[in-house]
N, C-alpha and C positions, 0 to 999 in steps of 0.2 A: 444391341450393346448400348451401354451408357454413352452420353454425349462426350465428345473430346474434352479433356480437362487440362488445366494449366500444368500440373505435375504428372508424373507417370502413373499409370493405372496399376493397382496391386494385383498380383496373380490370382488371389482368391476371388476378387470381384470379377476379373476377366473370365475365369473358369465357370463361375456361376451363370454368366450371361451367354455362354456358347449355345446351349440348347434352345435359347429363345430366339435365335437367328443372328447371324454374324456376316458381315461383309466389310471390305476395306483393307487397309494395310496396317500391319502390326509389327513392331520390333520387340523381340524378346531379349531381355538382358538381365544380368544379376547372377548370383553365385549358385542358385539351386537348379542345376541342369536337369535333374530327374523330373522336376515339375514341368519344365519346358517340354520334355518329351511326352509327358502325360497330357498336357494341353494340346499338343500337336495331334496326338492320336484321337483325342476327343473332338477336335475340329474336323479331322478326317471322317470320323463316323457321322458327324452332324451334316457334313456337306456332300460327301460322295455317295452316289447311288451304286449299288452292287453291279459290277461288270462294266462300269463306265470310266474306270480309272485311266484306261489307255487314251481316252479323249479329253479328260478334264483334270487330270492330276499332273502337275509339272514340278518335279523335284529338280532343283538347280543347285549344283555344287560349285563353289569357287576354289576347290582344291586344285593345286597345280597338276595333279594326276588327271583331272577332268578337262584340262585345256587352259587357255589364257583367261585372264579376268575380262578382257574385251569380248571374248567369245561367250563367256557366261552372261555378260550384260546384254549381249545381242539376244541370247536365248530368253532372258528375262523380259526384254521388251516385246519379243514375239509372243510370249506366254500371256503378258498383260493384255495384249491386243486381241488374243484369240477369243472366239465366241464359244460358250459352253454348248456341248452337244447332248441332247436328250436329258438334260437336267438343268436346274436353275442357275447353278454356280460352278465355277472352276476354282481349284485350289492350287496355289503356287507356294512352295516351301523352299526358301533360300538358306543354304548352310555353308559352313567353312569360310566365312567372310569376316574379317576384322575391318570395319568401316574406316577406322583411323589410318589404315595402311593403304587406302586408295589415293590415287592422285586427285588433284582438284577436279579434273575433267571427268574421271570415272565416278567420283562421288556425286557430281552433278547429274550424271546419267542414272545412277542408282536412285537419287532423290526424285528424278523425273518419273521413273517407273513406279516408285512408291506413291507419288502424288496421283498418278493416273489411276492406280489401283484403289486409292483411298476414296476417290470420287465415283467408283464403279460399284453398282449394286449387284453385279454378277461375278464379282471377284473377291476371293479371300487370299491375301498375300501375307505370308509370315516370314520375316527375316529373323532367323533363330541364331542369335549370337551366343556362343558358349561363354562361360565365365571369364576366360582369358582373352576373348575376342572383343569384348566391350566391357572393360573393367569398371565395376560399379563402385568407384571410390567417391570421396567427398567432393572431388573436382569435376566429376563427369558431367553433371547437369549444367555446368557453366562453360563447358568446352564447345568450340565451334562445330565439331562433328555432331555432338548430341543435339545442339540447337537446330542444325540442318535436318536431322532425322525427325526430330519432334515436330518440325514445321510441316511435314508431309505424311506422317504416319502416327499411329497411336503407340506410345511407348508403354510396354508392359514389364514391370519389374518383378523378378523372382528372387526374393531374399531367402536365406536359410530359415527354416522353421525354428521356433523356440523349442527348447527341450521338452516343455509340456506338450506342445502340439505333436512333436515326434513320438513321444510316448503314447499319446492317444491314438495316433495313426498305427503304430506297431501293435498295440493292444487290440485294435479293431481288426487287423489282419489275422491275428490269432483267434479272436472270438469268431470270426467268420468261418474258420476252419474247425471250430469246436474244441479249441485247445485253451486251457486256463493259463493265463500269463500275468502274474501279479506285478504290482507297481515296481517293486524292488528289482525284479528281473528286467522289466522294461527300461528302467532308468540305466541299469548297467549296460544293456545292449546298445542303447542310444549313445552312451559315452564311448563304448568300444568302436562304434561306427563313426566317431568323430563328427557327429551331427549331420552327416550326409545321407540323404534319402537313398541314393543309389547303393551305397555300401550297406545301409540298413536293410534294404529290400533283399539283397543277396543273403545276408545273415539270417533274415526271417525265414527264407526258403529252406536253408540248411536246418534250422531248428524245427520247422514244421515236419520235415522229413524224419528227423530224429525222433520227434514226439510220436509220430504215427507208426513208424515202421521199426523202431528200435526200442524206445522206452515203453510205449504202450500206456495202458491205464484207461479207466472209464469214469470221467473223461480224462484224456491225457493232460499232464501239467508240465510246464517248463518253468523251472525255478532258477535262482541265481547260480547254483552249482552247475546246472546244465549249460547256462550261458557261458560260464567260465571254461567249461570243458569243450564246448562245441564251437562257439563263435570265435572269429579271428579279429584282432584289433586292427583298425585301419590307421595307417600312418597319417597323422595330421597333415593338412595341406601346408605348403610353403606359407611363410608369413605374408600377409597381404602386402602388395607392393606399396600402396599408399601409406600404410602404417610404417613399413620399414623406412621409406624415404623421409617421412615426417620425423620419425625417431632419430634418424641420423642427422637431420638438419639442425637439431638442437634449437629449434624455434618454437616458442610456446604457442603461438597462434596456430601453427600447423598441427601440433599435437592435440590441442583442444578441439580443432575441427574434426580430427579423426575420432575422438571420443564422442563428439556430437553425432557423427554418422553412425557409429556403433550403437549408440543409444536409440537413434531413430529406427534402426534396423532390428531392434530388440535382441541384440546379442547378449549372451550371458556375461555379466561383469567378470566372473571368475575366468571365463574363456579369454576375454580381452586381456586380462592381467597375465594370463599364462603366455599369450603371444608376446606381450611386451617384456615379460621376464626372460623369455628365450632370446629376444633381441639384445637385452642388456648383458646377458651371460655371454652371448657371441661377441659382443663388443669387448667385454673384459678379456676373453680368451685371445681374441685377435690383437688387441692392444698389447697384451703381455707378450704374445708371440713375436709381434713386430719389434718390440723393444729388445727382445733377446736375439734379434738378427735373422729370424726366419723369413724366407721369401714367400710370396703369395702362393706359389705352387706347392711349397712345403706345407703351408698352413692349410690349404685346400685339402691336401691328402690326409693330414693329421686330423682335421676336424670333419672330414667327409662332407665337404661343402663345395659347391661349384666355384671355380676359380674367379669367375667374373663377379660373384657375390662377395668373395673375400676382398677383391680389389675395390669394390664399392665401399665396404667397411673401412678399409685402409685409408682411402681418400677422405672419407667423412671424418675419421678420427684423428687425422694427422695433427690437428691443432687442439684437440680435446685432451685436457689433462687426465691422467689416470684416476685422480681423486674424484673427478666428476662421474666417471663410469662406475667406480666403486660405490659412490653415493647412490647412483641409480639402482644398482643391484641390491643394496641394503634397504632402500625405500620400498622396492618391489617385494622383498621378503617380508618386511614389516606390514605392508599393506595386505599381503596374502593372509597373514595371521589375523589381522583385524577383520578382514572379510569373513573369515571362518569362525570368528569368536565373538564379534560384537554385533548387536542389532542395529547397526547404522545403515544409512542409505549407501549401498555399494558404489553408486556413481559419484557420490560426494567424496568418498574415500579415494576413488580413482582420480577425480579432478584434483584433489589435494596433493596426491602423489606427483601428478604431472606438473603442477605449479612448482612444487619443491625441487623437481629435477630440472625443469626448463626455464625457470625464472632467470632474469639477467644475473650475471656473475655476482654483482654487488649485493644481490638479495639472497644468494644461496647460503643462508646461515647454517643449514643443517649439514653441510659438507664436513667430513671428518677433519 
């Protein structure tokens, strides 16, 4: 594997280095959980000799159903200290753990185990944090928990793939099965899967079965009509917590930081704007409902939104004039039109929108 670097390692570089030999401690984090599972399986195949799993594979869950966190940490310490039997290395995979939820003492114990594994040539330790267990927002790398983990393990970041890479991956899956899958159909399928590889993988399997055993053809072909008929749309994820918090803060610096993070992670500008538009529309609905006298529970039921999220909106908007929210909705609509009709840099358009919405009140000249 490459030498430890100052920032996190990207998933693609990490995956490419597995077959060349791997040892040490690694923390998986980021939004693309499917790729984390793929890399875990790849590590397992690279490290584990057939039939030796009982001696050299240590899956450790921090789920409450598996016992206390203290007991899981004891198992982890024992696994790190164990000697591989009849093969060169042992593999430890830690799951169901949100490091930020650990007490100071337990976090120190975790870091001690990671540090021991990172200096061992006969150990591969993977702490696999799901997207909601170590949230990869713009504040993460500056947080005390991240800094502690990064000091004793290699951080590996799994960002969502760009639409182009998702399309290429989907087309390759169909090509490997001898099924023709044109770009238009691939793009539609990726959009229906909300950009998530897990959802996309399931829909690909459905379409492959349909192509081979129902539609037929020589060779079989899946087109846009087939995708619309067979594939199911994935409900988009909740708005990222960092984006929601920044949007509700009405602080320009926080929103610009969110856009910088989205740009670095190569998110599609249209997708970023869609999330922001959804936030502003929710703001408008909740502000109007609040002014009409509705309670948080009534709003939650009417808007099909969790009550705690409604409460968060209500608190954030208590001192925000309705005209500011209406202005944000209008600017989001106008920016969407420009994104789809003008050959401008999309990130420049988003930056301009954010500045117009979140600039100090005295500078908000565009408000109605």
